[in-house]
C-alpha positions in Angstrom: -17.6 -19.8 10.0 -19.2 -16.9 11.4 -18.3 -13.4 10.9 -18.7 -9.9 12.8 -17.9 -6.4 12.0 -15.9 -3.9 14.0 -16.1 0.1 12.9 -13.3 2.2 13.5 -12.1 6.0 13.7 -8.3 6.3 13.8 -6.8 10.1 14.1 -4.0 11.0 12.8 -1.1 12.5 15.1 -1.1 15.7 12.0 -2.8 16.2 9.7 -2.1 13.9 6.3 -1.8 16.2 3.3 -0.8 14.9 -0.4 -1.0 17.2 -3.3 -4.5 16.9 -3.4 -6.1 16.0 -0.1 -5.6 16.6 3.5 -6.9 14.1 5.8 -7.7 14.5 9.6 -8.5 10.4 10.4 -8.9 7.0 8.8 -12.6 5.5 9.2 -11.7 1.6 8.7 -13.7 -1.6 9.0 -12.6 -4.8 11.0 -14.0 -7.9 9.7 -13.1 -11.0 11.9 -14.1 -14.2 10.7 -13.8 -17.7 12.9 -14.0 -21.3 12.0 -16.2 -24.0 14.1 -12.8 -24.8 15.7 -12.3 -21.4 17.4 -9.7 -20.6 15.0 -9.8 -16.9 13.2 -8.9 -14.6 11.1 -8.8 -10.6 10.5 -8.9 -8.9 7.5 -9.9 -5.1 7.2 -11.0 -2.4 4.7 -10.0 1.3 4.5 -12.8 2.6 1.6 -11.1 5.7 0.0 -13.7 7.1 -2.6 -11.6 9.8 -3.5 -9.0 6.9 -4.6 -11.6 5.3 -6.7 -13.2 2.9 -4.0 -16.4 2.3 -2.8 -18.0 5.0 -0.3 -17.7 3.2 3.5 -21.9 3.0 3.4 -21.3 0.8 0.4 -18.6 -0.5 1.9 -20.7 -1.6 5.1 -23.1 -2.6 3.3 -21.2 -4.8 0.7 -19.4 -6.7 4.1 -22.9 -6.8 6.2 -24.0 -8.9 2.9 -20.9 -11.3 3.2 -21.6 -12.0 7.2 -24.8 -13.3 6.1 -23.1 -16.0 3.3 -19.9 -16.5 5.2 -21.7 -19.3 7.6 -22.0 -21.3 4.2 -18.6 -20.9 3.2 -16.3 -24.0 3.2 -15.0 -25.1 6.1 -11.5 -24.4 4.4 -10.8 -20.9 4.5 -8.5 -21.6 1.9 -10.8 -22.8 -0.8 -12.9 -20.7 0.0 -10.5 -17.4 -0.5 -9.5 -19.0 -3.3 -13.3 -19.2 -5.5 -14.2 -15.7 -4.0 -15.5 -14.3 -6.7 -17.6 -17.4 -7.6 -19.1 -17.7 -3.6 -19.9 -14.0 -3.6 -19.5 -12.0 -6.9 -21.1 -9.0 -5.3 -18.1 -8.5 -4.1 -16.0 -7.2 -7.3 -17.9 -3.6 -6.9 -16.8 -3.1 -3.6 -12.5 -3.8 -3.5 -12.1 -2.9 0.1 -14.7 -4.5 1.4 -13.5 -8.0 -0.7 -10.0 -7.7 0.8 -11.2 -7.7 4.3 -13.2 -10.8 3.1 -10.1 -12.6 1.3 -7.4 -11.2 3.9 -9.6 -12.8 6.8 -9.8 -15.8 5.4 -6.2 -16.5 4.4 -5.5 -15.4 7.9 -7.4 -17.8 9.2 -6.2 -20.4 6.5 -3.0 -19.9 7.6 -4.0 -20.6 11.2 -5.7 -23.7 10.1 -2.4 -24.8 8.8 -0.1 -23.1 11.6 1.9 -21.1 9.4 2.5 -17.4 8.7 0.7 -16.0 5.8 3.7 -15.4 4.3 4.5 -18.8 4.4 1.2 -20.1 3.5 2.1 -18.3 -0.1 5.5 -19.1 -0.6 7.1 -21.6 1.4 10.7 -19.5 0.8 9.2 -16.4 1.7 11.4 -13.8 4.3 10.9 -12.1 7.5 11.7 -9.0 7.0 10.7 -6.3 4.1 13.0 -3.1 3.2 10.6 0.4 3.3 10.9 3.5 2.6 10.0 6.5 5.1 7.2 9.0 4.0 8.1 12.4 4.0 5.0 14.9 3.7 4.6 18.6 2.9 6.1 21.1 4.7 8.5 23.6 4.2 12.1 23.3 3.1 13.6 23.1 6.5 11.0 20.7 8.0 11.3 18.5 4.8 15.1 18.6 5.1 15.0 17.5 9.0 12.7 15.1 8.3 14.7 13.5 5.8 17.8 13.5 8.0 15.4 12.1 10.7 14.4 9.2 8.9 18.0 8.4 7.6 19.2 8.6 11.2 16.6 5.9 12.7 18.2 3.6 9.3 16.0 4.3 6.5 17.9 4.2 3.2 14.8 5.3 1.1 12.7 8.0 1.2 9.3 8.8 -0.7 8.5 12.8 -0.7 5.7 14.2 -1.7 5.8 17.0 -3.9 3.5 19.0 -5.8 1.7 21.0 -3.5 2.9 24.2 -4.9 4.8 25.7 -8.0 7.8 23.6 -9.4 10.3 25.9 -8.3 9.0 25.0 -4.9 9.6 21.2 -5.9 13.1 21.3 -6.9 13.9 23.7 -4.0 12.3 20.8 -1.2 14.6 18.1 -3.5 17.8 19.8 -3.5 17.4 20.2 0.2 16.4 16.9 1.1 19.9 15.8 -1.4 22.0 18.1 0.4 21.1 16.8 4.0 21.0 13.0 3.7 23.8 12.7 0.7 23.9 11.3 -2.2 23.9 7.0 -0.8 19.9 7.8 0.0 16.9 6.6 -2.6 14.6 9.7 -3.3 11.6 8.5 -4.6 8.9 11.7 -5.8 5.1 11.1 -5.6 3.3 14.0 -7.2 -0.1 12.2 -7.0 -0.9 13.4 -10.3 -0.7 17.2 -9.8 0.9 18.3 -13.2 0.5 18.9 -16.4 2.2 17.6 -19.2 4.5 20.2 -20.0 5.1 21.0 -16.2 5.7 17.3 -16.1 8.4 17.1 -18.8 10.1 20.4 -17.6 10.0 18.6 -13.7 11.9 15.4 -15.3 14.2 17.8 -16.7 15.4 19.2 -14.1 15.1 17.0 -11.2 17.0 14.5 -13.7 20.6 15.8 -11.8 19.7 14.8 -8.5 19.7 11.0 -8.8 16.3 10.7 -8.6 14.8 6.5 -7.7 11.9 7.4 -9.8 8.5 10.0 -10.3 5.3 8.5 -9.8 2.2 9.6 -11.5 3.1 12.6 -12.4 0.3 13.2 -14.4 -3.5 12.9 -13.8 -4.5 9.0 -13.3 -6.1 9.1 -17.0 -2.9 10.2 -18.7 -1.7 6.8 -19.3 -0.7 7.8 -22.9 1.6 10.5 -21.2 2.8 8.3 -18.5 4.0 6.2 -21.9 5.7 9.8 -23.2 7.3 10.5 -19.8 8.9 7.8 -19.7 9.6 7.3 -23.6 12.0 10.3 -22.6 14.3 8.5 -20.6 14.7 11.4 -18.4 13.3 9.5 -15.1 11.9 6.0 -14.7 8.4 6.3 -14.5 6.1 5.3 -12.0 2.4 4.2 -12.0 0.3 4.2 -8.8 -3.7 6.1 -9.3 -3.3 4.8 -13.2 -2.9 1.2 -11.8 -5.0 1.2 -9.0 -7.5 -1.0 -10.9 -5.8 -4.5 -11.5 -7.0 -4.5 -14.9 -5.4 -1.2 -15.7 -2.4 -2.4 -13.9 -1.6 -5.1 -16.2 -2.6 -3.0 -19.2 0.0 -0.9 -18.2 2.3 -3.7 -17.8 1.6 -5.3 -20.8 1.8 -2.2 -23.0 5.4 -1.6 -21.5 4.1 2.6 -19.9 5.9 2.6 -16.8 9.0 1.5 -15.7 7.4 0.4 -11.9 4.5 -0.1 -10.9 3.0 1.1 -7.3 0.5 -1.4 -6.3 -2.2 -0.8 -3.4 -3.7 -4.5 -2.6 -6.3 -3.0 -0.2 -7.7 -0.3 -3.1 -7.4 -3.4 -5.9 -9.2 -5.4 -3.3 -6.7 -8.9 -3.5 -3.7 -9.7 -2.1 -3.7 -13.2 -4.5 -4.3 -10.9 -7.6 -1.6 -8.6 -6.7 0.8 -11.7 -6.2 -0.4 -12.7 -9.6 0.3 -9.0 -10.9 3.9 -9.3 -9.2 4.9 -12.1 -10.8 4.7 -11.5 -14.5 5.6 -7.9 -13.9 9.1 -9.6 -12.6 8.8 -11.6 -15.5 8.6 -8.4 -18.2 11.4 -6.7 -16.3 9.0 -4.5 -14.8 9.5 -3.7 -10.8 6.7 -3.7 -8.4 6.5 -1.3 -5.1 3.7 -2.2 -3.1 2.2 0.0 -0.4 -0.2 0.6 1.9 -3.9 2.9 1.8 -3.2 5.1 4.9 -4.9 1.9 6.3 -4.2 0.3 10.1 -2.3 -2.2 11.2 -4.3 -5.1 10.1 -4.0 -4.0 6.6 -0.4 -3.3 6.5 0.7 -6.6 8.2 -1.7 -8.0 5.2 1.1 -6.2 2.2 3.5 -6.9 4.3 2.9 -10.7 4.2 2.8 -10.2 0.6 5.8 -8.4 -0.2 7.2 -11.1 2.0 6.3 -13.9 0.2 7.2 -12.5 -3.2 10.1 -14.1 -5.3 12.5 -11.0 -5.6 12.7 -7.7 -3.2 13.7 -5.7 -5.9 12.7 -2.5 -4.5 11.7 -0.9 -0.9 7.7 -1.2 -0.2 5.6 1.5 1.1 5.0 -0.1 4.4 6.3 2.3 7.2 3.3 4.5 7.3 2.0 3.3 11.2 4.1 6.2 12.7 1.1 8.4 11.0 -1.6 7.3 13.7 -2.1 8.8 16.7 -4.1 5.4 17.2 -4.3 2.4 15.4 -5.6 -1.5 15.1 -1.9 -2.9 16.3 1.8 -2.6 16.5 4.4 -2.4 13.5 8.0 -3.8 14.5 10.2 -1.4 12.5 13.8 -1.7 12.4 16.5 -0.3 10.8 14.2 0.6 7.6 12.9 -2.4 7.6 9.9 -3.8 8.5 10.0 -6.6 10.5 7.3 -9.9 10.6 6.1 -11.3 13.4 6.4 -15.6 13.5 2.8 -16.0 14.7 0.5 -17.6 12.1 -1.5 -15.8 10.3 -1.2 -12.4 10.0 1.3 -12.3 13.4 -1.2 -10.1 15.3 -4.4 -9.4 17.0 -6.8 -6.5 16.2 -7.0 -4.1 19.3 -10.8 -3.1 18.2 -10.7 -0.8 20.8 -7.4 0.9 19.8 -4.2 1.2 21.0 -0.9 3.2 20.4 0.4 3.7 17.3 4.0 2.3 16.3 6.8 4.8 16.8 
C-alpha cells in the first residue's frame, strides 16, 4: 500500500456561528490509500482543537508518520482497519488523523470486496438516512424564514442553534419557528453548552410547551452531573454532544443513564467502528443515538452517512445535511425530501475532488 495527503481549505457560504465561535472556513486533510492492485480509499481529517481534537499541525504530523508506515500494512485493508490501534498506536492521541486512516482503509476494504461501505458493516443496511436541517443563528425573522424554507424542501426535523443571546431571545426564536412550521415538524435545540445550570432549568421549563424533540448540550461539557440532574427533572429529553465527544465519556454517560440521547461525531471520536459499537450498546440500553458531522467535507459526511445506514435501527434523524454550508467542497451530497441518499458505488461511493467543486445545493 501507499498513501498521499492532500490539504484543503473550504470556505463557508456565510460565516458559521454557534454560541461559542464563528467560522469562515474549514481546513481539512484528505488521505488517499492505494493498494498494489490499484484500488484506493479516501479518508478525511478535519481537526477542531477548540472542540477537543488535536491541532492541524499535530494532525498533519500524525498523518505524515502514518504515510511512512502504511506501505507495511496488511494487504487486506479490513484486517488493517480492525488492528489499527496495534499497528499505529500513536494515532490514539490524534483522533481526527485516526479517523482519516480508518475511513480510508474501510473505503479501500469495501472496494476490494466490491461492496458499499455500509454493506461491509452490515449486509442489511439501508440506502438512505433521514436527516435534520440545520438552522443557525440570526434574527427572529430570518430563523423563521429559514425554518419554513427547509420544511418546504421536505425536511421534517429542524435543528436550531440557540444560546447566542438572552433566554428571552431564544424563546422568541423558538416560538417564531414553531408558529411558522406548525406542530408536526420535529424541533431540536442545540445550546453548545452556553447556559449556567439555573438558566438551563428555566429554559427547560419555558420550552416544555413547544414540543421540543430534545435539548442538546444545555450546559458545559464538563458538567455531566448537571446533565443528569436536568434529565431527572423530566421537563425535556436531554442530549449530550460535547460531553460525549470522547468515546470513554460517551460510554460513561450511557452506563450512568445520564442523558436520553447521545449526539456523536465519529470524526471527533476517531473511529467509525467504535461509534458503531457505541450505537449497538446505546440501542440495547434504550438510549437513542444521533450521528452528526464535524463540519467536515463530503468525504467525512459520506463516511458518517454510510455508518448511519449500517445501524440496526434508525430511531432519529441524523445531522448530515451540512454540505450546503460550504461554497466549495470535496464532493457532492444527494439530499432529497429530508433524506441523505447514499450512492451505490463501492466503498464510500464518491471520489474526492482535491481541487474542489461546487457544494451541494
